[in-house]
C-alpha positions in Angstrom: -23.5 -73.9 -9.3 -24.2 -70.2 -8.7 -21.8 -67.5 -7.6 -22.5 -65.0 -4.7 -21.8 -61.3 -4.7 -22.2 -59.2 -1.6 -21.6 -55.4 -1.2 -22.2 -53.4 2.0 -22.4 -49.8 0.9 -22.0 -47.0 3.6 -20.5 -43.6 4.3 -16.7 -43.4 4.4 -15.0 -46.1 6.4 -11.8 -45.0 8.1 -8.8 -46.1 6.1 -7.2 -48.0 8.9 -10.2 -50.2 9.3 -11.0 -51.2 5.7 -8.6 -54.1 5.1 -9.5 -55.9 8.4 -13.2 -55.3 7.9 -13.2 -56.8 4.4 -11.3 -59.8 5.7 -13.7 -60.1 8.7 -16.7 -60.1 6.3 -15.1 -62.9 4.3 -14.3 -65.0 7.4 -17.6 -64.6 9.1 -19.7 -65.2 6.0 -17.8 -68.2 4.7 -17.5 -69.9 8.2 -21.2 -69.2 8.8 -22.5 -70.8 5.6 -20.0 -73.7 5.9 -21.2 -74.5 9.4 -24.7 -74.8 7.9 -23.7 -77.1 5.1 -23.0 -74.9 2.1 -19.9 -75.3 0.1 -18.0 -73.0 -2.2 -15.0 -73.2 -4.4 -13.2 -69.9 -3.7 -13.6 -66.4 -2.2 -12.2 -62.9 -2.5 -12.7 -59.7 -0.6 -12.3 -56.0 -1.6 -12.8 -52.6 -0.1 -13.0 -49.0 -0.9 -13.8 -46.0 1.4 -17.5 -46.6 0.9 -17.9 -50.3 0.4 -17.0 -53.8 1.6 -17.3 -56.4 -1.1 -17.2 -60.2 -1.1 -17.5 -62.7 -4.0 -17.8 -66.5 -3.7 -17.5 -68.8 -6.7 -19.5 -72.0 -7.2 -21.7 -72.0 -4.1 -23.7 -75.1 -3.6 -27.4 -74.6 -4.4 -28.5 -76.1 -1.1 -27.1 -77.8 2.0 -27.0 -81.5 2.3 -29.3 -83.3 4.6 -27.5 -84.3 7.8 -28.1 -86.9 10.5 -26.6 -85.9 13.9 -26.4 -88.5 16.6 -26.6 -87.5 20.3 -26.2 -89.7 23.4 -28.7 -89.2 26.1 -29.0 -90.3 29.7 -28.9 -94.0 30.9 -32.1 -96.0 30.4 -32.6 -96.2 34.2 -32.0 -92.4 34.7 -34.5 -90.3 36.5 -37.6 -89.5 34.5 -36.9 -85.8 34.6 -33.5 -86.3 32.9 -35.1 -88.4 30.1 -37.9 -85.8 29.5 -35.2 -83.0 29.4 -33.4 -85.0 26.7 -36.6 -85.5 24.7 -37.4 -81.8 24.9 -33.9 -80.9 23.7 -34.1 -83.2 20.7 -37.7 -82.7 19.9 -38.4 -86.5 19.7 -40.7 -89.0 21.3 -39.4 -91.7 23.6 -40.4 -94.3 21.0 -38.0 -92.6 18.5 -35.0 -93.1 20.7 -32.6 -96.1 20.4 -31.3 -98.0 23.4 -27.6 -99.2 23.1 -25.5 -101.2 25.5 -22.2 -99.6 26.5 -19.6 -100.3 29.1 -21.4 -98.3 31.8 -24.9 -99.5 31.0 -27.7 -99.0 28.6 -28.1 -95.4 27.1 -30.7 -93.7 25.0 -29.5 -92.4 21.6 -31.2 -89.9 19.3 -30.7 -89.6 15.6 -31.7 -86.0 14.6 -32.2 -85.5 10.9 -31.7 -81.9 9.5 -33.1 -81.5 6.0 -31.1 -79.5 3.5 -31.9 -75.8 3.1 -31.7 -73.6 0.0 -28.6 -71.6 -0.4 -30.5 -68.3 -0.4 -32.1 -69.0 3.0 -28.8 -69.9 4.6 -27.0 -66.9 3.1 -29.7 -64.5 4.2 -29.6 -65.7 7.8 -25.8 -65.7 8.0 -25.4 -62.3 6.4 -27.9 -60.7 8.7 -26.2 -62.2 11.7 -22.8 -61.1 10.3 -24.0 -57.5 9.8 -25.7 -57.3 13.2 -22.6 -58.6 15.1 -19.8 -57.2 12.9 -16.6 -56.7 15.0 -16.0 -53.0 14.4 -13.5 -51.5 16.8 -15.8 -48.5 16.9 -19.4 -48.3 15.6 -22.3 -45.9 15.7 -26.1 -45.7 15.4 -28.0 -43.2 13.3 -31.6 -42.0 13.1 -34.0 -44.3 15.0 -32.3 -47.5 13.9 -30.8 -49.9 16.5 -28.3 -51.2 14.0 -24.6 -50.4 14.7 -22.1 -49.9 11.9 -18.9 -48.0 11.6 -20.7 -45.3 9.5 -24.3 -45.2 8.3 -25.1 -48.2 6.2 -27.1 -47.3 3.0 -27.5 -50.4 0.9 -26.8 -54.1 0.6 -26.1 -56.1 -2.6 -26.7 -59.8 -2.2 -27.2 -61.7 -5.4 -26.7 -65.3 -6.5 -25.9 -65.5 -10.2 -24.8 -67.8 -13.0 -24.9 -67.9 -16.8 -28.7 -68.1 -16.7 -29.1 -64.8 -14.8 -29.1 -63.4 -11.2 -31.4 -63.5 -8.3 -31.5 -61.2 -5.2 -31.2 -63.0 -1.9 -34.0 -61.4 0.1 -33.3 -59.9 3.5 -34.1 -56.8 5.5 -32.1 -55.2 8.3 -33.7 -52.2 10.1 -35.4 -51.1 6.9 -32.4 -51.7 4.6 -33.5 -54.3 2.1 -31.1 -56.3 0.0 -31.0 -55.7 -3.8 -28.8 -55.5 -6.8 -28.2 -51.8 -6.9 -25.1 -49.8 -5.9 -23.6 -46.4 -6.5 -20.5 -45.1 -8.2 -18.1 -42.3 -7.2 -19.5 -39.7 -4.8 -18.7 -36.8 -7.1 -18.0 -38.1 -10.5 -20.5 -41.0 -10.6 -24.0 -40.7 -12.3 -26.0 -42.2 -9.4 -27.2 -45.7 -8.8 -27.1 -48.7 -11.1 -28.0 -52.4 -11.0 -25.6 -55.3 -11.5 -26.0 -59.0 -12.3 -22.6 -60.5 -11.7 -19.2 -59.7 -10.2 -17.8 -59.0 -13.7 -20.7 -56.6 -14.4 -20.2 -55.0 -11.0 -16.5 -54.3 -11.4 -16.9 -53.1 -15.0 -19.7 -50.7 -14.1 -17.9 -49.4 -11.0 -14.9 -48.5 -13.2 -17.1 -46.7 -15.6 -18.5 -44.8 -12.6 -14.9 -43.9 -11.5 -14.5 -46.5 -8.7 -11.5 -49.0 -8.7 -12.7 -51.8 -6.4 -9.4 -53.6 -5.7 -7.1 -51.8 -3.2 -4.0 -53.4 -4.6 -4.9 -52.0 -8.1 -5.4 -48.6 -6.6 -2.0 -48.9 -4.8 -0.3 -49.9 -8.1 -1.8 -47.0 -10.0 -0.7 -44.5 -7.3 2.8 -45.8 -7.0 3.4 -46.1 -10.7 2.0 -42.6 -11.4 4.1 -41.0 -8.7 7.3 -42.7 -9.9 6.6 -41.8 -13.5 6.0 -38.1 -12.7 9.0 -38.0 -10.3 11.3 -39.6 -12.9 10.2 -37.1 -15.5 11.6 -34.4 -13.2 14.7 -36.2 -12.1 13.4 -37.0 -8.6 13.0 -40.1 -6.5 10.1 -41.2 -4.3 10.9 -42.0 -0.7 9.4 -45.4 -0.2 6.6 -45.3 2.5 4.4 -48.5 2.4 2.4 -47.5 5.5 1.4 -44.2 3.9 0.5 -45.9 0.7 -1.8 -48.3 2.5 -3.5 -45.4 4.2 -3.9 -43.3 1.1 -5.4 -46.3 -0.8 -8.1 -46.3 1.9 -8.9 -42.6 1.3 -9.7 -42.7 -2.4 -11.8 -44.6 -4.9 -10.4 -43.0 -8.1 -6.7 -42.0 -7.6 -5.4 -38.8 -9.3 -1.8 -38.0 -8.5 -0.8 -34.3 -8.3 2.8 -33.0 -7.9 3.7 -29.9 -5.9 6.8 -27.9 -5.0 8.1 -26.9 -1.6 8.8 -23.2 -0.9 12.5 -22.3 -0.9 12.3 -21.2 2.8 11.6 -24.8 3.9 14.3 -26.6 1.9 16.9 -26.0 4.7 14.9 -28.2 7.0 16.2 -31.8 7.5 14.5 -34.2 5.1 13.1 -36.3 8.0 11.3 -33.2 9.3 9.7 -32.5 6.0 8.8 -36.1 5.3 7.2 -36.5 8.8 5.3 -33.3 8.7 3.9 -34.0 5.2 3.1 -37.6 6.0 1.5 -37.1 9.4 -0.5 -33.9 8.6 -1.2 -34.0 4.9 -0.7 -37.6 3.8 1.8 -36.4 1.2 4.5 -38.5 -0.4 8.0 -37.0 -0.3 10.2 -36.6 -3.4 14.0 -36.1 -3.1 16.7 -34.8 -5.3 19.0 -37.9 -5.6 22.1 -35.7 -5.9 21.8 -34.1 -2.4 19.1 -36.3 -0.8 17.0 -33.2 0.0 13.2 -33.3 -0.1 12.2 -30.7 -2.8 8.7 -31.7 -3.9 5.7 -33.7 -2.8 3.0 -35.9 -4.4 -0.6 -35.9 -3.2 -3.4 -38.1 -4.3 -6.8 -36.6 -5.0 -10.0 -38.6 -5.2 -11.4 -37.0 -8.3 -10.6 -35.4 -11.7 -11.2 -31.7 -12.1 -11.6 -29.4 -15.1 -8.5 -27.5 -14.0 -6.4 -30.7 -13.7 -6.2 -30.4 -10.0 -4.8 -26.8 -9.8 -7.3 -25.7 -7.2 -6.9 -28.8 -5.1 -3.1 -28.4 -5.3 -3.2 -24.7 -4.4 -5.3 -25.5 -1.3 -3.0 -28.3 -0.3 0.1 -26.1 -0.7 -1.5 -23.4 1.4 -2.1 -25.7 4.3 1.2 -27.4 3.9 3.1 -24.1 4.1 1.4 -23.3 7.4 2.4 -26.7 8.7 6.0 -26.4 7.6 6.1 -22.9 8.9 5.4 -24.4 12.4 8.1 -27.0 11.9 10.6 -24.3 10.8 9.8 -22.3 13.8 10.5 -25.2 16.1 13.7 -26.0 14.2 15.0 -22.4 14.3 14.1 -22.0 18.0 15.9 -25.3 18.9 19.0 -24.2 17.0 19.0 -20.8 18.8 19.0 -22.6 22.2 21.8 -24.9 21.0 23.9 -21.9 19.9 23.3 -20.2 23.2 23.7 -23.0 25.7 24.5 -26.2 23.8 22.6 -29.3 25.0 23.0 -28.5 28.7 19.7 -26.8 29.1 17.8 -29.7 27.5 19.8 -32.2 29.7 18.7 -30.3 32.8 15.1 -30.3 31.5 15.1 -34.1 31.4 14.5 -34.0 35.2 11.0 -32.8 34.3 10.4 -35.7 31.8 9.0 -38.8 33.5 10.3 -42.1 32.3 8.0 -44.1 34.6 6.4 -43.1 37.9 8.1 -46.1 39.6 11.4 -45.6 37.8 12.1 -41.9 38.0 12.7 -39.3 35.2 14.7 -39.4 32.0 17.6 -37.5 33.6 18.1 -40.3 36.1 17.7 -42.9 33.4 20.4 -41.2 31.3 22.7 -41.4 34.3 22.1 -45.1 34.5 22.8 -45.5 30.7 26.0 -43.5 31.0 27.3 -45.8 33.8 26.3 -48.9 31.9 27.9 -47.6 28.7 31.2 -47.1 30.4 31.3 -50.7 31.7 30.1 -52.3 28.5 32.6 -50.2 26.4 35.5 -51.8 28.4 34.1 -55.3 27.8 33.7 -55.0 24.0 36.8 -52.8 23.4 35.3 -49.4 22.8 36.6 -46.1 24.3 34.7 -45.7 27.5 35.0 -41.9 27.4 33.5 -41.7 24.0 30.7 -44.1 24.9 29.9 -42.0 28.1 29.8 -38.8 26.0 27.4 -40.4 23.5 25.2 -41.8 26.3 25.0 -38.5 28.1 23.4 -36.7 25.2 21.4 -39.7 23.8 18.1 -38.5 25.2 18.7 -34.7 25.1 16.4 -34.1 22.1 13.4 -35.3 24.3 13.4 -31.7 25.7 13.3 -30.0 22.3 10.3 -28.4 20.8 10.7 -30.4 17.6 10.4 -33.7 19.3 7.6 -32.4 21.5 5.7 -31.7 18.2 6.9 -34.8 16.3 7.7 -37.6 18.9 8.5 -40.0 16.1 11.6 -37.9 15.3 13.3 -38.6 18.6 16.8 -39.7 18.1 16.8 -38.7 14.4 16.6 -35.0 15.2 18.9 -35.6 18.2 21.7 -36.5 15.8 21.2 -33.2 13.9 21.2 -31.2 17.2 24.3 -33.0 18.5 26.2 -32.2 15.3 25.1 -28.6 15.6 26.4 -28.6 19.2 29.8 -29.6 18.0 29.9 -33.4 18.8 31.8 -35.8 16.6 29.8 -37.6 13.9 30.1 -41.1 15.6 28.9 -39.6 18.9 26.1 -37.7 17.3 24.9 -40.7 15.3 24.5 -42.6 18.5 21.5 -40.4 19.4 19.6 -42.0 16.5 21.2 -45.4 16.3 20.9 -46.4 19.9 17.1 -46.7 19.4 17.7 -49.3 16.7 16.5 -51.8 15.7 12.9 -50.6 15.9 11.5 -53.5 13.9 12.5 -57.0 12.7 13.6 -55.6 9.3 15.3 -52.5 10.7 19.1 -52.4 10.6 21.1 -52.8 13.8 23.8 -50.3 14.8 27.3 -51.3 13.8 29.6 -48.6 15.0 31.1 -49.4 18.4 29.8 -46.3 20.2 26.3 -46.8 19.0 26.4 -50.5 19.8 27.5 -49.7 23.4 24.8 -47.1 24.0 22.1 -49.2 22.3 23.0 -52.2 24.6 23.0 -50.0 27.7 19.6 -48.5 26.8 18.0 -51.9 26.3 19.6 -53.4 29.4 18.3 -50.5 31.5 14.9 -50.8 30.0 14.5 -54.6 30.5 16.0 -54.8 34.0 14.2 -51.7 35.2 10.8 -52.9 34.2 11.6 -56.4 35.5 12.5 -54.9 38.8 8.9 -53.4 39.2 7.3 -56.6 37.8 6.0 -54.9 34.7 6.4 -57.7 32.2 4.6 -58.4 28.9 1.5 -60.5 29.3 -0.2 -62.3 26.4 -0.6 -59.8 23.6 -0.1 -56.8 25.9 3.3 -55.2 25.9 2.8 -51.4 26.6 6.5 -50.7 27.2 7.7 -52.6 24.0 9.8 -54.9 26.1 9.7 -57.7 23.5 11.1 -55.2 21.0 13.9 -54.3 23.4 14.8 -57.9 24.0 14.8 -58.7 20.3 16.9 -55.6 19.7 19.4 -56.7 22.3 19.6 -60.2 20.7 20.0 -58.9 17.2 22.7 -56.4 18.1 24.7 -59.1 19.8 24.2 -61.8 17.1 24.6 -59.6 14.0 27.7 -57.8 15.4 29.1 -61.1 16.7 29.6 -59.6 20.2 31.2 -62.1 22.6 29.8 -61.1 25.9 28.1 -63.0 28.8 24.4 -62.3 28.9 24.2 -63.0 32.6 27.1 -60.6 33.4 25.6 -57.9 31.1 22.1 -58.2 32.7 23.7 -58.1 36.2 25.0 -54.5 35.3 21.4 -53.3 35.2 18.8 -52.8 37.9 19.7 -55.0 40.9 16.1 -55.6 41.8 15.3 -57.5 38.6 14.7 -61.3 38.6 17.6 -61.9 36.2 16.9 -65.6 35.9 13.4 -64.9 34.7 14.6 -62.1 32.4 17.2 -64.3 30.9 14.6 -67.0 30.2 12.4 -64.3 28.5 15.3 -63.2 26.3 16.0 -66.8 25.3 12.3 -67.3 24.4 12.5 -64.1 22.2 15.6 -65.5 20.6 13.9 -68.8 19.8 11.0 -66.9 18.1 13.5 -64.8 16.1 15.5 -67.8 15.0 12.4 -69.9 14.2 11.5 -67.2 11.7 14.8 -68.1 10.0 13.8 -71.8 9.8 15.8 -72.9 12.8 14.1 -75.6 15.0 13.6 -74.8 18.6 15.1 -78.0 19.8 18.4 -77.2 18.0 18.5 -73.8 19.6 17.9 -75.4 23.0 20.7 -77.9 22.4 23.2 -75.1 21.8 21.9 -72.8 24.5 22.3 -75.5 27.2 26.1 -75.7 27.1 27.0 -72.4 28.7 23.5 -71.7 30.1 22.9 -69.6 27.1 25.2 -66.8 28.1 27.1 -66.5 24.8 24.2 -65.8 22.3 26.4 -65.2 19.3 28.2 -68.5 19.9 24.9 -70.4 20.4 23.6 -69.1 17.1 26.7 -70.2 15.2 26.4 -73.7 16.7 22.7 -73.9 16.0 23.1 -73.3 12.3 26.0 -75.7 12.1 23.9 -78.3 13.9 20.9 -77.7 11.6 23.1 -78.4 8.6 24.7 -81.4 10.4 21.4 -83.2 11.0 20.3 -82.8 7.4 23.0 -85.3 6.5 22.5 -89.1 6.9 25.8 -89.3 8.9 24.6 -86.6 11.2 21.2 -88.0 11.8 22.5 -91.5 12.4 25.2 -90.3 14.7 22.6 -88.5 16.9 20.7 -91.8 17.0 23.9 -93.6 18.0 24.6 -91.0 20.7 21.1 -91.3 22.1 21.4 -95.1 22.2 24.8 -94.8 24.0 23.4 -92.3 26.4 20.3 -94.3 27.2 22.3 -97.5 27.9 24.8 -95.5 30.0 22.1 -93.8 32.1 20.3 -97.1 32.7 23.5 -98.8 33.8 24.5 -96.0 36.1 21.0 -96.0 37.7 21.1 -99.7 38.1 24.7 -99.9 39.5 24.6 -96.7 41.5 27.9 -95.5 40.0 29.1 -93.1 37.4 31.0 -94.5 34.5 33.2 -91.6 33.6 36.7 -92.7 34.5 38.0 -93.5 31.1 38.0 -96.6 29.0 41.2 -98.6 28.3 42.1 -100.1 24.9 43.8 -103.1 26.5 40.4 -104.5 27.5 39.0 -104.3 24.0 38.1 -107.8 22.7 36.4 -107.1 19.4 37.8 -105.4 16.3 34.9 -103.0 16.2 35.6 -102.1 19.8 39.3 -101.4 19.0 38.4 -99.4 15.9 36.1 -97.2 18.0 38.9 -96.4 20.4 41.2 -95.4 17.4 38.4 -93.3 15.9 37.7 -91.5 19.1 41.4 -90.8 19.7 41.7 -89.4 16.1 38.5 -87.3 15.9 38.6 -86.0 19.5 41.8 -84.1 18.7 40.1 -82.6 15.6 36.9 -81.7 17.4 38.7 -80.0 20.4 40.8 -78.0 17.9 37.8 -77.0 15.9 35.9 -75.9 19.0 38.8 -73.8 20.1 38.7 -72.1 16.7 34.9 -71.9 16.9 34.8 -73.7 13.6 31.6 -75.6 14.3 31.1 -76.9 10.8 34.5 -78.6 11.0 33.6 -79.9 14.5 30.4 -81.4 13.2 32.2 -83.0 10.2 34.7 -84.6 12.6 31.7 -85.9 14.6 30.2 -87.3 11.5 33.3 -89.5 11.0 32.4 -91.3 14.2 29.1 -92.5 12.7 30.5 -95.7 11.0 32.6 -97.0 14.0 29.8 -96.3 16.5 27.3 -98.2 14.2 29.7 -101.1 13.9 30.3 -101.1 17.7 26.6 -101.5 18.4 26.1 -104.1 15.7 28.9 -106.5 16.9 29.7 -105.7 20.5 27.6 -106.9 23.5 27.8 -104.1 26.1 26.6 -106.1 29.1 29.4 -108.7 29.0 29.4 -111.5 31.6 32.9 -110.4 32.5 32.5 -107.4 34.9 35.7 -105.6 33.9 34.9 -105.8 30.2 31.3 -104.5 30.9 32.7 -101.5 32.9 35.2 -100.7 30.2 32.5 -100.7 27.5 30.3 -98.5 29.6 33.2 -96.1 30.1 33.7 -96.2 26.4 30.0 -95.1 25.9 30.6 -92.4 28.5 33.5 -91.1 26.3 31.3 -91.1 23.2 28.6 -89.1 25.1 31.1 -86.5 26.6 32.7 -85.9 23.2 29.3 -85.4 21.5 28.0 -83.2 24.3 31.1 -81.0 24.0 29.6 -79.7 20.8 25.9 -79.4 21.7 23.5 -81.0 24.1 22.2 -83.7 21.7 19.8 -85.0 24.3 17.5 -82.1 23.5 17.5 -82.8 19.7 14.1 -84.3 18.8 13.4 -87.2 16.5 
């Protein structure tokens, strides 16, 4: 069975588009040939700035013949309907089969599709893929009607095996397929032909092109770390920058450069941000003082002067960029030394938060008021919390944040310290934005926790009040992130606070019931990622209407461990059986059996034993719940498994004696109430 190699060679593809484009090529091509009956064993995609590559192993030489059956109109249908079906299938009336079905006699057509050669199918699918490729942005060039992200120059499309290779013929707007490609733009020696994927990768490497992005990333990372280690420095890990740089080069050459002394006084975050955003440089720090002192850049070619000219040009541009950053920094410090943060706080009146929700100054006032109340609830000093909240957004008026918006909060901490605020208050400027992502750390100092909660409550309730909610994949105001941040702060800091009460502190115009439901849904998504089933979360959220998130999570994990045991699983089945019998009896009798069962009416040993077990374990369960020791509470519940099983095996609930029947139904009610005191087991599936 042959293998397939495809390469689409063009001008430079933007780095941010390459990974998705190579994946799209694989998906569209493999799905297309599979739909037409070709099979293959495995596939892999690769990309460089100038090429998208796909290789398939063991492609079938032709598609199998297929017979597709279609049901047509009834035999007594109008002639026009029958003729339309014949036209659609390409058959004669005599070639149709009549079958009897429930609704009458129907025509059936058997349409045979003969197998096609692999080359014919691949040619058709690849042409369709190229013409309809889902680029986010594309262009046309010359007189061609073809659209591609950048001008497409050549197409490799060959089927090959140990006997040799053959070009799959196709032509798109004058670009014919072949077996020829090109090496590095500057260091390569022109075009060359290939006859297999192994030949292709080997010749590319000789022509200074490393095809695999992961291999280029490994080379870059290892070389930077080696050169940094040799100088006693450490690389600041930046995966997103690495992914972008990998898409800018085909032959990585790492060069190290030093920062001028005049810039070393800038905060490391400023240096790193400026170098990353403007120059795509990696930052290297001195591990002793954590200051950024050097940088690493990745060139796309080797030079006779070992990169000296490239490095000199880069350093010249970098110095100009950092001079701007230093100007903003120095100017901001001058303002702080002159008027503190008051000038910036006043300027927040000119910074719009949302056209329906006012400006940032008004928002800060809301956050200050929220912080004072929340601080009292969780035991933090309200005055310190208000002080931190009042300056939390001050840096939005600074020149540094205007130039580098991604530094909001981070630079605010530096400025607050410069203005004379205590460290824990200054840190809240940065930490109240956290967590920014699922792997980001949550704030853990009381002041930062309070301001972070206030910020997120104000955000959520404010946007809910104007009905600006996330829809589908659209979330322009990052409300899902705010909700997840709120959840994680509460859970990971074990904050015992009522969600309903906390949300009620925010915007009074918000639909709090709907917002609370939204937060619960985000919590389920978050916990599902930690392998916690949604039904177990629901079972624990139901008890207090989901107000105590930290408590619900503790219960959920304890319940998850509980149902993994045979005792736990069987007890839940016993509870459901008891609950179903009880509900049916109450519906039938029109009464509620909840007035307590009496041991004196017990007739069977199993019945008496269940009374004793409930008396014994109920004390333990109540005590464990008061201590919030849910593992112990579940273990005590598990001890009820045997007496409940025995009760159902030997005792007839619906006794002929009415008082005995009522007593046994009240006993079932007691079982259900005790189990439901731990979690709503009716919501546990299975």
